[in-house]
mmCIF file of the N, C-alpha and C atoms, coordinates in Angstrom:
data_MODEL
# 
_entry.id   MODEL 
# 
loop_
_atom_site.group_PDB 
_atom_site.id 
_atom_site.type_symbol 
_atom_site.label_atom_id 
_atom_site.label_alt_id 
_atom_site.label_comp_id 
_atom_site.label_asym_id 
_atom_site.label_entity_id 
_atom_site.label_seq_id 
_atom_site.pdbx_PDB_ins_code 
_atom_site.Cartn_x 
_atom_site.Cartn_y 
_atom_site.Cartn_z 
_atom_site.occupancy 
_atom_site.B_iso_or_equiv 
_atom_site.pdbx_formal_charge 
_atom_site.auth_seq_id 
_atom_site.auth_comp_id 
_atom_site.auth_asym_id 
_atom_site.auth_atom_id 
_atom_site.pdbx_PDB_model_num 
ATOM 1   N N  . MET A 1 1  ? 14.572  -4.241  23.235 1.00 0.00 ? 1  MET A N  1 
ATOM 2   C CA . MET A 1 1  ? 13.646  -3.659  24.183 1.00 0.00 ? 1  MET A CA 1 
ATOM 3   C C  . MET A 1 1  ? 14.399  -3.307  25.446 1.00 0.00 ? 1  MET A C  1 
ATOM 4   N N  . GLN A 1 2  ? 14.042  -2.190  26.028 1.00 0.00 ? 2  GLN A N  1 
ATOM 5   C CA . GLN A 1 2  ? 14.722  -1.743  27.224 1.00 0.00 ? 2  GLN A CA 1 
ATOM 6   C C  . GLN A 1 2  ? 13.773  -1.859  28.412 1.00 0.00 ? 2  GLN A C  1 
ATOM 7   N N  . ILE A 1 3  ? 14.216  -2.523  29.451 1.00 0.00 ? 3  ILE A N  1 
ATOM 8   C CA . ILE A 1 3  ? 13.438  -2.627  30.680 1.00 0.00 ? 3  ILE A CA 1 
ATOM 9   C C  . ILE A 1 3  ? 14.218  -1.920  31.782 1.00 0.00 ? 3  ILE A C  1 
ATOM 10  N N  . PHE A 1 4  ? 13.575  -1.019  32.471 1.00 0.00 ? 4  PHE A N  1 
ATOM 11  C CA . PHE A 1 4  ? 14.231  -0.240  33.509 1.00 0.00 ? 4  PHE A CA 1 
ATOM 12  C C  . PHE A 1 4  ? 14.052  -0.926  34.861 1.00 0.00 ? 4  PHE A C  1 
ATOM 13  N N  . SER A 1 5  ? 15.133  -1.037  35.618 1.00 0.00 ? 5  SER A N  1 
ATOM 14  C CA . SER A 1 5  ? 15.091  -1.743  36.890 1.00 0.00 ? 5  SER A CA 1 
ATOM 15  C C  . SER A 1 5  ? 14.200  -1.041  37.909 1.00 0.00 ? 5  SER A C  1 
ATOM 16  N N  . ASN A 1 6  ? 14.030  0.279   37.801 1.00 0.00 ? 6  ASN A N  1 
ATOM 17  C CA . ASN A 1 6  ? 13.182  0.974   38.761 1.00 0.00 ? 6  ASN A CA 1 
ATOM 18  C C  . ASN A 1 6  ? 11.698  0.868   38.399 1.00 0.00 ? 6  ASN A C  1 
ATOM 19  N N  . ASN A 1 7  ? 11.396  0.263   37.286 1.00 0.00 ? 7  ASN A N  1 
ATOM 20  C CA . ASN A 1 7  ? 10.012  0.073   36.856 1.00 0.00 ? 7  ASN A CA 1 
ATOM 21  C C  . ASN A 1 7  ? 9.895   -1.318  36.231 1.00 0.00 ? 7  ASN A C  1 
ATOM 22  N N  . PRO A 1 8  ? 9.957   -2.374  37.051 1.00 0.00 ? 8  PRO A N  1 
ATOM 23  C CA . PRO A 1 8  ? 9.942   -3.732  36.494 1.00 0.00 ? 8  PRO A CA 1 
ATOM 24  C C  . PRO A 1 8  ? 8.611   -4.044  35.812 1.00 0.00 ? 8  PRO A C  1 
ATOM 25  N N  . PRO A 1 9  ? 8.635   -4.912  34.813 1.00 0.00 ? 9  PRO A N  1 
ATOM 26  C CA . PRO A 1 9  ? 7.393   -5.258  34.117 1.00 0.00 ? 9  PRO A CA 1 
ATOM 27  C C  . PRO A 1 9  ? 6.447   -6.042  35.015 1.00 0.00 ? 9  PRO A C  1 
ATOM 28  N N  . LYS A 1 10 ? 5.167   -5.848  34.779 1.00 0.00 ? 10 LYS A N  1 
ATOM 29  C CA . LYS A 1 10 ? 4.128   -6.630  35.451 1.00 0.00 ? 10 LYS A CA 1 
ATOM 30  C C  . LYS A 1 10 ? 3.551   -7.571  34.413 1.00 0.00 ? 10 LYS A C  1 
ATOM 31  N N  . MET A 1 11 ? 3.719   -8.858  34.637 1.00 0.00 ? 11 MET A N  1 
ATOM 32  C CA . MET A 1 11 ? 3.258   -9.846  33.667 1.00 0.00 ? 11 MET A CA 1 
ATOM 33  C C  . MET A 1 11 ? 1.825   -10.272 33.994 1.00 0.00 ? 11 MET A C  1 
ATOM 34  N N  . PHE A 1 12 ? 1.022   -10.436 32.949 1.00 0.00 ? 12 PHE A N  1 
ATOM 35  C CA . PHE A 1 12 ? -0.346  -10.905 33.120 1.00 0.00 ? 12 PHE A CA 1 
ATOM 36  C C  . PHE A 1 12 ? -0.328  -12.415 33.347 1.00 0.00 ? 12 PHE A C  1 
ATOM 37  N N  . SER A 1 13 ? -1.292  -12.923 34.088 1.00 0.00 ? 13 SER A N  1 
ATOM 38  C CA . SER A 1 13 ? -1.352  -14.362 34.322 1.00 0.00 ? 13 SER A CA 1 
ATOM 39  C C  . SER A 1 13 ? -1.723  -15.118 33.048 1.00 0.00 ? 13 SER A C  1 
ATOM 40  N N  . LYS A 1 14 ? -2.414  -14.428 32.137 1.00 0.00 ? 14 LYS A N  1 
ATOM 41  C CA . LYS A 1 14 ? -2.817  -15.040 30.870 1.00 0.00 ? 14 LYS A CA 1 
ATOM 42  C C  . LYS A 1 14 ? -2.710  -13.978 29.774 1.00 0.00 ? 14 LYS A C  1 
ATOM 43  N N  . PRO A 1 15 ? -2.030  -14.267 28.641 1.00 0.00 ? 15 PRO A N  1 
ATOM 44  C CA . PRO A 1 15 ? -1.963  -13.294 27.549 1.00 0.00 ? 15 PRO A CA 1 
ATOM 45  C C  . PRO A 1 15 ? -3.376  -12.925 27.075 1.00 0.00 ? 15 PRO A C  1 
ATOM 46  N N  . GLN A 1 16 ? -3.521  -11.678 26.663 1.00 0.00 ? 16 GLN A N  1 
ATOM 47  C CA . GLN A 1 16 ? -4.806  -11.183 26.211 1.00 0.00 ? 16 GLN A CA 1 
ATOM 48  C C  . GLN A 1 16 ? -4.663  -10.588 24.814 1.00 0.00 ? 16 GLN A C  1 
ATOM 49  N N  . PRO A 1 17 ? -5.721  -10.635 23.996 1.00 0.00 ? 17 PRO A N  1 
ATOM 50  C CA . PRO A 1 17 ? -5.612  -10.182 22.613 1.00 0.00 ? 17 PRO A CA 1 
ATOM 51  C C  . PRO A 1 17 ? -5.561  -8.664  22.474 1.00 0.00 ? 17 PRO A C  1 
ATOM 52  N N  . GLY A 1 18 ? -4.813  -8.233  21.483 1.00 0.00 ? 18 GLY A N  1 
ATOM 53  C CA . GLY A 1 18 ? -4.734  -6.825  21.109 1.00 0.00 ? 18 GLY A CA 1 
ATOM 54  C C  . GLY A 1 18 ? -4.551  -6.728  19.610 1.00 0.00 ? 18 GLY A C  1 
ATOM 55  N N  . ILE A 1 19 ? -4.716  -5.526  19.070 1.00 0.00 ? 19 ILE A N  1 
ATOM 56  C CA . ILE A 1 19 ? -4.539  -5.264  17.637 1.00 0.00 ? 19 ILE A CA 1 
ATOM 57  C C  . ILE A 1 19 ? -3.555  -4.109  17.486 1.00 0.00 ? 19 ILE A C  1 
ATOM 58  N N  . VAL A 1 20 ? -2.554  -4.284  16.643 1.00 0.00 ? 20 VAL A N  1 
ATOM 59  C CA . VAL A 1 20 ? -1.581  -3.219  16.399 1.00 0.00 ? 20 VAL A CA 1 
ATOM 60  C C  . VAL A 1 20 ? -2.280  -2.064  15.674 1.00 0.00 ? 20 VAL A C  1 
ATOM 61  N N  . ASP A 1 21 ? -2.082  -0.853  16.179 1.00 0.00 ? 21 ASP A N  1 
ATOM 62  C CA . ASP A 1 21 ? -2.623  0.354   15.564 1.00 0.00 ? 21 ASP A CA 1 
ATOM 63  C C  . ASP A 1 21 ? -1.525  1.164   14.880 1.00 0.00 ? 21 ASP A C  1 
ATOM 64  N N  . GLU A 1 22 ? -0.351  1.244   15.507 1.00 0.00 ? 22 GLU A N  1 
ATOM 65  C CA . GLU A 1 22 ? 0.827   1.887   14.920 1.00 0.00 ? 22 GLU A CA 1 
ATOM 66  C C  . GLU A 1 22 ? 1.967   0.888   14.956 1.00 0.00 ? 22 GLU A C  1 
ATOM 67  N N  . LYS A 1 23 ? 2.718   0.831   13.866 1.00 0.00 ? 23 LYS A N  1 
ATOM 68  C CA . LYS A 1 23 ? 3.807   -0.134  13.703 1.00 0.00 ? 23 LYS A CA 1 
ATOM 69  C C  . LYS A 1 23 ? 4.707   -0.196  14.938 1.00 0.00 ? 23 LYS A C  1 
ATOM 70  N N  . ILE A 1 24 ? 5.089   -1.438  15.293 1.00 0.00 ? 24 ILE A N  1 
ATOM 71  C CA . ILE A 1 24 ? 5.997   -1.704  16.414 1.00 0.00 ? 24 ILE A CA 1 
ATOM 72  C C  . ILE A 1 24 ? 7.206   -2.438  15.850 1.00 0.00 ? 24 ILE A C  1 
ATOM 73  N N  . THR A 1 25 ? 8.387   -1.916  16.104 1.00 0.00 ? 25 THR A N  1 
ATOM 74  C CA . THR A 1 25 ? 9.620   -2.556  15.637 1.00 0.00 ? 25 THR A CA 1 
ATOM 75  C C  . THR A 1 25 ? 10.463  -2.943  16.854 1.00 0.00 ? 25 THR A C  1 
ATOM 76  N N  . PRO A 1 26 ? 11.511  -3.738  16.638 1.00 0.00 ? 26 PRO A N  1 
ATOM 77  C CA . PRO A 1 26 ? 12.382  -4.091  17.772 1.00 0.00 ? 26 PRO A CA 1 
ATOM 78  C C  . PRO A 1 26 ? 13.011  -2.864  18.443 1.00 0.00 ? 26 PRO A C  1 
ATOM 79  N N  . ASP A 1 27 ? 13.175  -1.762  17.672 1.00 0.00 ? 27 ASP A N  1 
ATOM 80  C CA . ASP A 1 27 ? 13.837  -0.570  18.204 1.00 0.00 ? 27 ASP A CA 1 
ATOM 81  C C  . ASP A 1 27 ? 12.889  0.561   18.576 1.00 0.00 ? 27 ASP A C  1 
ATOM 82  N N  . GLU A 1 28 ? 11.650  0.505   18.084 1.00 0.00 ? 28 GLU A N  1 
ATOM 83  C CA . GLU A 1 28 ? 10.711  1.597   18.304 1.00 0.00 ? 28 GLU A CA 1 
ATOM 84  C C  . GLU A 1 28 ? 9.367   1.082   18.795 1.00 0.00 ? 28 GLU A C  1 
ATOM 85  N N  . PRO A 1 29 ? 8.855   1.663   19.879 1.00 0.00 ? 29 PRO A N  1 
ATOM 86  C CA . PRO A 1 29 ? 7.517   1.285   20.320 1.00 0.00 ? 29 PRO A CA 1 
ATOM 87  C C  . PRO A 1 29 ? 6.467   1.802   19.342 1.00 0.00 ? 29 PRO A C  1 
ATOM 88  N N  . GLY A 1 30 ? 5.270   1.282   19.478 1.00 0.00 ? 30 GLY A N  1 
ATOM 89  C CA . GLY A 1 30 ? 4.151   1.723   18.656 1.00 0.00 ? 30 GLY A CA 1 
ATOM 90  C C  . GLY A 1 30 ? 2.917   1.842   19.524 1.00 0.00 ? 30 GLY A C  1 
ATOM 91  N N  . ARG A 1 31 ? 1.773   1.420   18.970 1.00 0.00 ? 31 ARG A N  1 
ATOM 92  C CA . ARG A 1 31 ? 0.526   1.525   19.720 1.00 0.00 ? 31 ARG A CA 1 
ATOM 93  C C  . ARG A 1 31 ? -0.376  0.351   19.376 1.00 0.00 ? 31 ARG A C  1 
ATOM 94  N N  . VAL A 1 32 ? -1.120  -0.123  20.375 1.00 0.00 ? 32 VAL A N  1 
ATOM 95  C CA . VAL A 1 32 ? -2.085  -1.192  20.160 1.00 0.00 ? 32 VAL A CA 1 
ATOM 96  C C  . VAL A 1 32 ? -3.447  -0.782  20.711 1.00 0.00 ? 32 VAL A C  1 
ATOM 97  N N  . LYS A 1 33 ? -4.474  -1.405  20.140 1.00 0.00 ? 33 LYS A N  1 
ATOM 98  C CA . LYS A 1 33 ? -5.815  -1.279  20.697 1.00 0.00 ? 33 LYS A CA 1 
ATOM 99  C C  . LYS A 1 33 ? -6.007  -2.485  21.601 1.00 0.00 ? 33 LYS A C  1 
ATOM 100 N N  . PHE A 1 34 ? -6.314  -2.205  22.870 1.00 0.00 ? 34 PHE A N  1 
ATOM 101 C CA . PHE A 1 34 ? -6.446  -3.246  23.883 1.00 0.00 ? 34 PHE A CA 1 
ATOM 102 C C  . PHE A 1 34 ? -7.629  -2.890  24.767 1.00 0.00 ? 34 PHE A C  1 
ATOM 103 N N  . LYS A 1 35 ? -8.610  -3.781  24.810 1.00 0.00 ? 35 LYS A N  1 
ATOM 104 C CA . LYS A 1 35 ? -9.822  -3.560  25.610 1.00 0.00 ? 35 LYS A CA 1 
ATOM 105 C C  . LYS A 1 35 ? -10.473 -2.212  25.258 1.00 0.00 ? 35 LYS A C  1 
ATOM 106 N N  . ALA A 1 36 ? -10.641 -1.964  23.950 1.00 0.00 ? 36 ALA A N  1 
ATOM 107 C CA . ALA A 1 36 ? -11.342 -0.783  23.412 1.00 0.00 ? 36 ALA A CA 1 
ATOM 108 C C  . ALA A 1 36 ? -10.628 0.539   23.679 1.00 0.00 ? 36 ALA A C  1 
ATOM 109 N N  . THR A 1 37 ? -9.340  0.496   24.064 1.00 0.00 ? 37 THR A N  1 
ATOM 110 C CA . THR A 1 37 ? -8.564  1.701   24.326 1.00 0.00 ? 37 THR A CA 1 
ATOM 111 C C  . THR A 1 37 ? -7.203  1.562   23.650 1.00 0.00 ? 37 THR A C  1 
ATOM 112 N N  . TYR A 1 38 ? -6.614  2.686   23.268 1.00 0.00 ? 38 TYR A N  1 
ATOM 113 C CA . TYR A 1 38 ? -5.304  2.683   22.627 1.00 0.00 ? 38 TYR A CA 1 
ATOM 114 C C  . TYR A 1 38 ? -4.204  2.916   23.663 1.00 0.00 ? 38 TYR A C  1 
ATOM 115 N N  . TRP A 1 39 ? -3.141  2.093   23.552 1.00 0.00 ? 39 TRP A N  1 
ATOM 116 C CA . TRP A 1 39 ? -2.043  2.125   24.512 1.00 0.00 ? 39 TRP A CA 1 
ATOM 117 C C  . TRP A 1 39 ? -0.694  2.119   23.791 1.00 0.00 ? 39 TRP A C  1 
ATOM 118 N N  . PRO A 1 40 ? 0.316   2.781   24.364 1.00 0.00 ? 40 PRO A N  1 
ATOM 119 C CA . PRO A 1 40 ? 1.670   2.595   23.849 1.00 0.00 ? 40 PRO A CA 1 
ATOM 120 C C  . PRO A 1 40 ? 2.051   1.129   24.046 1.00 0.00 ? 40 PRO A C  1 
ATOM 121 N N  . ALA A 1 41 ? 2.830   0.597   23.131 1.00 0.00 ? 41 ALA A N  1 
ATOM 122 C CA . ALA A 1 41 ? 3.214   -0.815  23.222 1.00 0.00 ? 41 ALA A CA 1 
ATOM 123 C C  . ALA A 1 41 ? 4.607   -1.025  22.655 1.00 0.00 ? 41 ALA A C  1 
ATOM 124 N N  . MET A 1 42 ? 5.273   -2.040  23.189 1.00 0.00 ? 42 MET A N  1 
ATOM 125 C CA . MET A 1 42 ? 6.584   -2.424  22.671 1.00 0.00 ? 42 MET A CA 1 
ATOM 126 C C  . MET A 1 42 ? 6.698   -3.934  22.705 1.00 0.00 ? 42 MET A C  1 
ATOM 127 N N  . LEU A 1 43 ? 7.617   -4.443  21.895 1.00 0.00 ? 43 LEU A N  1 
ATOM 128 C CA . LEU A 1 43 ? 7.840   -5.881  21.836 1.00 0.00 ? 43 LEU A CA 1 
ATOM 129 C C  . LEU A 1 43 ? 8.415   -6.387  23.147 1.00 0.00 ? 43 LEU A C  1 
ATOM 130 N N  . PHE A 1 44 ? 7.899   -7.527  23.588 1.00 0.00 ? 44 PHE A N  1 
ATOM 131 C CA . PHE A 1 44 ? 8.424   -8.178  24.779 1.00 0.00 ? 44 PHE A CA 1 
ATOM 132 C C  . PHE A 1 44 ? 9.506   -9.153  24.355 1.00 0.00 ? 44 PHE A C  1 
ATOM 133 N N  . ARG A 1 45 ? 10.611  -9.104  25.026 1.00 0.00 ? 45 ARG A N  1 
ATOM 134 C CA . ARG A 1 45 ? 11.789  -9.915  24.725 1.00 0.00 ? 45 ARG A CA 1 
ATOM 135 C C  . ARG A 1 45 ? 12.416  -9.483  23.418 1.00 0.00 ? 45 ARG A C  1 
ATOM 136 N N  . ASP A 1 46 ? 13.260  -10.314 22.876 1.00 0.00 ? 46 ASP A N  1 
ATOM 137 C CA . ASP A 1 46 ? 14.065  -9.920  21.724 1.00 0.00 ? 46 ASP A CA 1 
ATOM 138 C C  . ASP A 1 46 ? 13.526  -10.457 20.405 1.00 0.00 ? 46 ASP A C  1 
ATOM 139 N N  . TYR A 1 47 ? 12.309  -10.102 20.078 1.00 0.00 ? 47 TYR A N  1 
ATOM 140 C CA . TYR A 1 47 ? 11.776  -10.467 18.765 1.00 0.00 ? 47 TYR A CA 1 
ATOM 141 C C  . TYR A 1 47 ? 12.418  -9.563  17.727 1.00 0.00 ? 47 TYR A C  1 
ATOM 142 N N  . SER A 1 48 ? 12.797  -10.141 16.592 1.00 0.00 ? 48 SER A N  1 
ATOM 143 C CA . SER A 1 48 ? 13.460  -9.367  15.549 1.00 0.00 ? 48 SER A CA 1 
ATOM 144 C C  . SER A 1 48 ? 12.519  -9.103  14.381 1.00 0.00 ? 48 SER A C  1 
ATOM 145 N N  . MET A 1 49 ? 11.238  -8.948  14.685 1.00 0.00 ? 49 MET A N  1 
ATOM 146 C CA . MET A 1 49 ? 10.270  -8.724  13.623 1.00 0.00 ? 49 MET A CA 1 
ATOM 147 C C  . MET A 1 49 ? 9.565   -7.398  13.837 1.00 0.00 ? 49 MET A C  1 
ATOM 148 N N  . THR A 1 50 ? 8.865   -6.965  12.806 1.00 0.00 ? 50 THR A N  1 
ATOM 149 C CA . THR A 1 50 ? 8.053   -5.758  12.873 1.00 0.00 ? 50 THR A CA 1 
ATOM 150 C C  . THR A 1 50 ? 6.591   -6.165  12.880 1.00 0.00 ? 50 THR A C  1 
ATOM 151 N N  . LEU A 1 51 ? 5.818   -5.529  13.746 1.00 0.00 ? 51 LEU A N  1 
ATOM 152 C CA . LEU A 1 51 ? 4.379   -5.773  13.825 1.00 0.00 ? 51 LEU A CA 1 
ATOM 153 C C  . LEU A 1 51 ? 3.674   -4.599  13.146 1.00 0.00 ? 51 LEU A C  1 
ATOM 154 N N  . TYR A 1 52 ? 2.728   -4.911  12.257 1.00 0.00 ? 52 TYR A N  1 
ATOM 155 C CA . TYR A 1 52 ? 2.083   -3.892  11.437 1.00 0.00 ? 52 TYR A CA 1 
ATOM 156 C C  . TYR A 1 52 ? 0.637   -3.651  11.841 1.00 0.00 ? 52 TYR A C  1 
ATOM 157 N N  . PRO A 1 53 ? 0.113   -2.459  11.544 1.00 0.00 ? 53 PRO A N  1 
ATOM 158 C CA . PRO A 1 53 ? -1.284  -2.154  11.865 1.00 0.00 ? 53 PRO A CA 1 
ATOM 159 C C  . PRO A 1 53 ? -2.237  -3.239  11.348 1.00 0.00 ? 53 PRO A C  1 
ATOM 160 N N  . GLY A 1 54 ? -3.190  -3.596  12.205 1.00 0.00 ? 54 GLY A N  1 
ATOM 161 C CA . GLY A 1 54 ? -4.164  -4.628  11.882 1.00 0.00 ? 54 GLY A CA 1 
ATOM 162 C C  . GLY A 1 54 ? -3.757  -6.017  12.339 1.00 0.00 ? 54 GLY A C  1 
ATOM 163 N N  . GLN A 1 55 ? -2.494  -6.191  12.679 1.00 0.00 ? 55 GLN A N  1 
ATOM 164 C CA . GLN A 1 55 ? -1.995  -7.503  13.103 1.00 0.00 ? 55 GLN A CA 1 
ATOM 165 C C  . GLN A 1 55 ? -2.428  -7.794  14.536 1.00 0.00 ? 55 GLN A C  1 
ATOM 166 N N  . GLU A 1 56 ? -2.886  -9.024  14.773 1.00 0.00 ? 56 GLU A N  1 
ATOM 167 C CA . GLU A 1 56 ? -3.255  -9.438  16.129 1.00 0.00 ? 56 GLU A CA 1 
ATOM 168 C C  . GLU A 1 56 ? -1.999  -9.788  16.908 1.00 0.00 ? 56 GLU A C  1 
ATOM 169 N N  . VAL A 1 57 ? -2.000  -9.413  18.189 1.00 0.00 ? 57 VAL A N  1 
ATOM 170 C CA . VAL A 1 57 ? -0.869  -9.697  19.069 1.00 0.00 ? 57 VAL A CA 1 
ATOM 171 C C  . VAL A 1 57 ? -1.393  -10.221 20.397 1.00 0.00 ? 57 VAL A C  1 
ATOM 172 N N  . ALA A 1 58 ? -0.482  -10.792 21.171 1.00 0.00 ? 58 ALA A N  1 
ATOM 173 C CA . ALA A 1 58 ? -0.789  -11.195 22.543 1.00 0.00 ? 58 ALA A CA 1 
ATOM 174 C C  . ALA A 1 58 ? -0.183  -10.148 23.468 1.00 0.00 ? 58 ALA A C  1 
ATOM 175 N N  . VAL A 1 59 ? -1.006  -9.558  24.303 1.00 0.00 ? 59 VAL A N  1 
ATOM 176 C CA . VAL A 1 59 ? -0.540  -8.607  25.307 1.00 0.00 ? 59 VAL A CA 1 
ATOM 177 C C  . VAL A 1 59 ? -0.182  -9.439  26.541 1.00 0.00 ? 59 VAL A C  1 
ATOM 178 N N  . VAL A 1 60 ? 1.102   -9.444  26.896 1.00 0.00 ? 60 VAL A N  1 
ATOM 179 C CA . VAL A 1 60 ? 1.576   -10.330 27.950 1.00 0.00 ? 60 VAL A CA 1 
ATOM 180 C C  . VAL A 1 60 ? 1.860   -9.631  29.273 1.00 0.00 ? 60 VAL A C  1 
ATOM 181 N N  . GLY A 1 61 ? 1.883   -8.291  29.262 1.00 0.00 ? 61 GLY A N  1 
ATOM 182 C CA . GLY A 1 61 ? 2.160   -7.558  30.491 1.00 0.00 ? 61 GLY A CA 1 
ATOM 183 C C  . GLY A 1 61 ? 2.212   -6.071  30.223 1.00 0.00 ? 61 GLY A C  1 
ATOM 184 N N  . SER A 1 62 ? 2.707   -5.352  31.220 1.00 0.00 ? 62 SER A N  1 
ATOM 185 C CA . SER A 1 62 ? 2.849   -3.896  31.074 1.00 0.00 ? 62 SER A CA 1 
ATOM 186 C C  . SER A 1 62 ? 4.070   -3.438  31.847 1.00 0.00 ? 62 SER A C  1 
ATOM 187 N N  . GLN A 1 63 ? 4.548   -2.283  31.448 1.00 0.00 ? 63 GLN A N  1 
ATOM 188 C CA . GLN A 1 63 ? 5.639   -1.612  32.149 1.00 0.00 ? 63 GLN A CA 1 
ATOM 189 C C  . GLN A 1 63 ? 5.248   -0.144  32.184 1.00 0.00 ? 63 GLN A C  1 
ATOM 190 N N  . GLY A 1 64 ? 4.805   0.311   33.343 1.00 0.00 ? 64 GLY A N  1 
ATOM 191 C CA . GLY A 1 64 ? 4.215   1.638   33.413 1.00 0.00 ? 64 GLY A CA 1 
ATOM 192 C C  . GLY A 1 64 ? 2.929   1.614   32.599 1.00 0.00 ? 64 GLY A C  1 
ATOM 193 N N  . ILE A 1 65 ? 2.775   2.577   31.678 1.00 0.00 ? 65 ILE A N  1 
ATOM 194 C CA . ILE A 1 65 ? 1.578   2.588   30.829 1.00 0.00 ? 65 ILE A CA 1 
ATOM 195 C C  . ILE A 1 65 ? 1.822   1.912   29.478 1.00 0.00 ? 65 ILE A C  1 
ATOM 196 N N  . THR A 1 66 ? 3.016   1.373   29.281 1.00 0.00 ? 66 THR A N  1 
ATOM 197 C CA . THR A 1 66 ? 3.351   0.712   28.024 1.00 0.00 ? 66 THR A CA 1 
ATOM 198 C C  . THR A 1 66 ? 3.045   -0.774  28.118 1.00 0.00 ? 66 THR A C  1 
ATOM 199 N N  . LEU A 1 67 ? 2.283   -1.276  27.150 1.00 0.00 ? 67 LEU A N  1 
ATOM 200 C CA . LEU A 1 67 ? 1.966   -2.700  27.107 1.00 0.00 ? 67 LEU A CA 1 
ATOM 201 C C  . LEU A 1 67 ? 3.102   -3.480  26.456 1.00 0.00 ? 67 LEU A C  1 
ATOM 202 N N  . LEU A 1 68 ? 3.333   -4.674  26.930 1.00 0.00 ? 68 LEU A N  1 
ATOM 203 C CA . LEU A 1 68 ? 4.332   -5.576  26.372 1.00 0.00 ? 68 LEU A CA 1 
ATOM 204 C C  . LEU A 1 68 ? 3.611   -6.598  25.514 1.00 0.00 ? 68 LEU A C  1 
ATOM 205 N N  . VAL A 1 69 ? 4.008   -6.699  24.254 1.00 0.00 ? 69 VAL A N  1 
ATOM 206 C CA . VAL A 1 69 ? 3.306   -7.570  23.324 1.00 0.00 ? 69 VAL A CA 1 
ATOM 207 C C  . VAL A 1 69 ? 4.259   -8.540  22.650 1.00 0.00 ? 69 VAL A C  1 
ATOM 208 N N  . ARG A 1 70 ? 3.669   -9.617  22.129 1.00 0.00 ? 70 ARG A N  1 
ATOM 209 C CA . ARG A 1 70 ? 4.433   -10.568 21.317 1.00 0.00 ? 70 ARG A CA 1 
ATOM 210 C C  . ARG A 1 70 ? 3.546   -10.967 20.162 1.00 0.00 ? 70 ARG A C  1 
ATOM 211 N N  . PRO A 1 71 ? 4.148   -11.401 19.048 1.00 0.00 ? 71 PRO A N  1 
ATOM 212 C CA . PRO A 1 71 ? 3.329   -11.836 17.917 1.00 0.00 ? 71 PRO A CA 1 
ATOM 213 C C  . PRO A 1 71 ? 2.584   -13.115 18.250 1.00 0.00 ? 71 PRO A C  1 
ATOM 214 N N  . LEU A 1 72 ? 1.473   -13.324 17.568 1.00 0.00 ? 72 LEU A N  1 
ATOM 215 C CA . LEU A 1 72 ? 0.723   -14.584 17.731 1.00 0.00 ? 72 LEU A CA 1 
ATOM 216 C C  . LEU A 1 72 ? 1.296   -15.650 16.826 1.00 0.00 ? 72 LEU A C  1 
# 
């Protein structure tokens, strides 16, 4: 995952639930449904797994309009 210094991540005080809509891999962002809306999303930190559509995730923050997620 790439984090840009000019756009630091904003972490949520409490992880919130989301559902993967488009596959998310360590190298490629995807999309999640979060609070009834679809958002671009990428893995937070260095998880070496792939998240598949329908899988529940924890939304832990955002970077710009991209949500940062981790597996449950």
